[in-house]
C-alpha positions in Angstrom: -6.4 33.2 12.1 -6.6 36.6 10.0 -9.0 36.5 7.0 -5.7 37.2 5.0 -4.4 33.6 6.1 -8.0 32.3 5.0 -7.7 33.9 1.5 -4.0 32.5 0.9 -5.1 29.3 2.0 -6.9 28.6 -1.6 -3.8 30.1 -3.9 -2.9 27.4 -5.4 -2.1 8.4 19.5 -4.6 6.1 19.2 -3.9 2.7 20.3 -4.6 0.1 17.8 -7.2 -2.5 18.7 -6.5 -6.2 18.9 -8.1 -7.7 15.7 -11.2 -9.8 16.3 -10.5 -13.7 15.5 -11.5 -14.9 11.9 -12.6 -18.4 11.5 -10.5 -21.2 11.1 -12.2 -22.3 7.9 -11.7 -18.7 6.1 -9.1 -18.8 3.2 -7.3 -15.5 2.9 -5.8 -16.5 -0.5 -9.2 -16.7 -2.1 -9.9 -13.0 -1.5 -8.0 -11.3 -4.4 -9.9 -13.3 -6.9 -13.3 -13.6 -6.0 -15.6 -10.9 -4.8 -18.4 -13.1 -3.7 -16.2 -14.2 -0.7 -16.7 -11.9 2.3 -13.8 -10.5 4.0 -14.4 -10.6 7.8 -13.8 -8.2 10.3 -10.3 -8.7 11.7 -8.8 -10.4 8.5 -5.8 -8.4 8.4 -3.5 -7.3 11.2 -1.4 -4.5 9.3 -2.0 -2.0 6.8 0.8 -3.9 4.9 -1.3 -7.1 4.5 -4.0 -5.0 3.0 -1.9 -3.5 0.5 -0.3 -6.9 -0.4 -4.0 -7.9 -0.9 -4.8 -5.1 -3.0 -2.0 -5.4 -5.4 -3.3 -8.8 -6.4 -6.9 -8.2 -6.2 -9.4 -8.8 -8.9 -12.7 -8.5 -7.0 -13.6 -6.3 -9.6 -12.6 -5.5 -13.2 -10.5 -2.2 -12.0 -7.7 -4.6 -11.1 -7.1 -5.5 -14.5 -5.8 -2.2 -15.6 -4.1 -0.6 -12.6 -0.4 0.3 -12.4 -0.6 0.1 -8.4 -3.5 -0.3 -6.0 -3.6 3.1 -4.0 -3.9 2.0 -0.5 -3.1 5.1 1.9 -0.6 7.2 3.1 -0.2 9.3 6.6 0.2 8.5 10.2 -0.7 4.7 10.7 -2.6 5.9 13.9 -3.9 9.0 13.0 -6.8 10.8 15.1 -8.3 12.1 11.7 -9.2 9.8 8.5 -9.8 11.3 5.2 -11.5 9.3 2.6 -11.5 10.4 -1.0 -13.4 9.0 -4.0 -10.9 7.0 -6.4 -7.1 7.2 -7.6 -6.6 9.3 -10.4 -3.7 9.0 -13.0 -0.8 10.3 -10.6 -2.3 8.2 -8.0 -2.2 5.2 -10.1 1.2 5.7 -11.0 2.7 6.6 -7.7 0.5 3.9 -5.6 -0.5 6.9 -3.3 -3.7 8.9 -2.8 -4.0 12.3 -3.3 -0.9 13.5 -5.0 -1.9 15.6 -7.6 -3.3 19.2 -7.7 -6.1 17.9 -5.4 -3.7 16.7 -3.0 -1.6 19.6 -3.0 -4.6 21.6 -2.1 -5.8 19.3 0.4 -2.3 19.5 2.3 -2.7 23.4 2.2 -6.1 23.1 3.8 -4.9 20.8 6.5 -1.6 22.8 7.3 -3.7 25.9 7.9 -5.3 24.5 10.8 -1.9 22.8 12.1 -2.8 19.4 11.0 -0.6 17.1 8.8 -0.2 13.6 7.4 2.8 13.4 9.5 1.0 13.2 12.9 -2.7 13.7 12.8 -3.9 12.5 9.6 -4.2 9.3 7.5 -5.5 9.4 3.7 -7.3 6.8 1.8 -9.9 6.2 -1.0 -13.3 4.5 -1.2 -11.7 2.4 -3.7 -8.0 1.3 -4.4 -7.9 1.3 -8.3 -8.1 3.9 -10.7 -11.6 3.8 -12.9 -11.1 4.4 -16.6 -11.0 8.2 -17.5 -11.4 9.0 -14.0 -15.2 8.1 -14.0 -17.1 7.7 -11.0 -16.9 4.5 -9.2 -19.8 2.2 -9.8 -21.9 0.8 -6.9 -20.2 -2.9 -7.9 -17.0 -1.4 -7.5 -17.4 0.6 -4.3 -19.2 -2.8 -2.8 -16.0 -5.1 -3.8 -13.4 -2.6 -2.4 -15.6 -1.6 0.9 -14.1 -4.5 2.9 -10.4 -3.1 2.6 -11.6 0.4 3.6 -13.4 -0.9 6.5 -10.4 -2.9 7.7 -8.2 0.5 6.9 -10.7 2.2 9.3 -10.4 -0.4 11.9 -6.5 -0.6 12.1 -6.1 3.4 12.0 -8.8 3.6 14.6 -9.5 7.3 13.8 -11.6 9.6 15.9 -13.0 11.6 13.0 -13.8 10.5 9.5 -13.8 13.3 6.8 -15.5 12.2 3.8 -14.6 14.1 0.5 -17.3 14.3 -2.0 -20.5 12.4 -2.6 -18.9 9.1 -3.2 -17.0 8.7 -0.1 -20.1 9.8 1.7 -22.1 6.9 -0.2 -19.5 4.6 0.4 -19.3 4.9 4.1 -22.8 6.4 5.1 -24.9 5.4 2.2 -26.3 8.8 2.1 -27.2 9.6 -1.4 -27.9 13.3 -0.7 -25.9 15.9 -2.7 -22.8 17.2 -0.9 -23.9 20.5 -0.8 -26.9 19.7 1.3 -24.8 17.8 4.1 -21.4 19.2 4.0 -20.4 20.5 7.4 -22.7 18.2 9.5 -21.2 16.1 12.0 -22.7 12.5 11.6 -22.2 9.3 13.8 -21.1 5.9 12.1 -20.2 2.9 14.0 -19.4 5.1 17.2 -17.0 7.8 15.1 -17.8 11.2 14.0 -17.9 11.6 10.4 -18.1 15.1 8.2 -18.8 15.3 4.8 -16.6 18.1 3.2 -16.2 19.1 -0.3 -13.7 17.3 -2.5 -10.6 19.6 -3.4 -11.1 18.9 -6.8 -14.5 20.7 -6.6 -12.8 23.7 -5.0 -10.4 23.8 -7.8 -13.2 24.1 -10.2 -14.9 26.7 -7.9 -12.2 29.6 -7.5 -14.6 32.2 -5.8 -13.6 33.2 -2.3 -16.7 35.2 -1.3 -18.5 34.5 1.6 -20.8 31.4 1.1 -18.4 29.9 -1.7 -17.3 26.3 -1.7 -13.8 27.6 -0.6 -15.5 29.6 2.3 -17.3 26.8 3.4 -14.3 24.8 3.6 -12.6 27.2 5.7 -15.3 27.0 7.9 -15.4 23.2 7.8 -12.0 22.6 8.7 -11.7 25.2 11.6 -14.8 23.1 13.1 -12.7 20.0 12.6 -9.7 21.2 14.2 -11.9 22.4 17.1 -13.7 19.1 17.5 -10.2 17.2 17.6 -9.2 19.4 20.3 -12.5 18.7 22.2 -11.8 14.8 21.7 -8.3 14.9 22.8 -8.9 17.2 26.0 -11.7 14.5 27.3 
């Protein structure tokens, strides 16, 4: 792609695995109201089941003020899964992740390398309910919501997971280093390739397109993701 295309960018099938068996004495109905109850791997057979539980979930206090739990959007068996931080106001109102300005920019970034939520991408968040005033989720909130995210990952079964921002990185990898230190690096987690990348909101706050700027670095990263996906598909 030409440099002009790079600059204009910022103007603005895997098969689903059979779920593991869940113990017969496990009571699914208790999950939404008690964070002390673990959610075993294989609890859910569909993403719709996760959505139903999350919209009745009170494993942390965020559920008390939500309009909608924000589960995910995109291709249900996408080879790439993007994990964001937490829903904002637009996401809480619509029940979908990345639908505001950050989401619009994310779509442009994906489209620039021929990726879309129609075919190659599924988008979710580290947590499913909006924190007050869009604050950073607490470790307790992320821990309460993490089982839902892990079940989403299992059901979508992506080849690549993109972690947008430090909160997403902490949620999955437990890595507390700053995003600027680890972005663009391939890491392995549970047999999957993960890459930390800048959150689109960070790019909106940093408009420079100069070499070495966050937007320039994102352009390098998304091309590397496209190349890696092509490589994995060809194997």
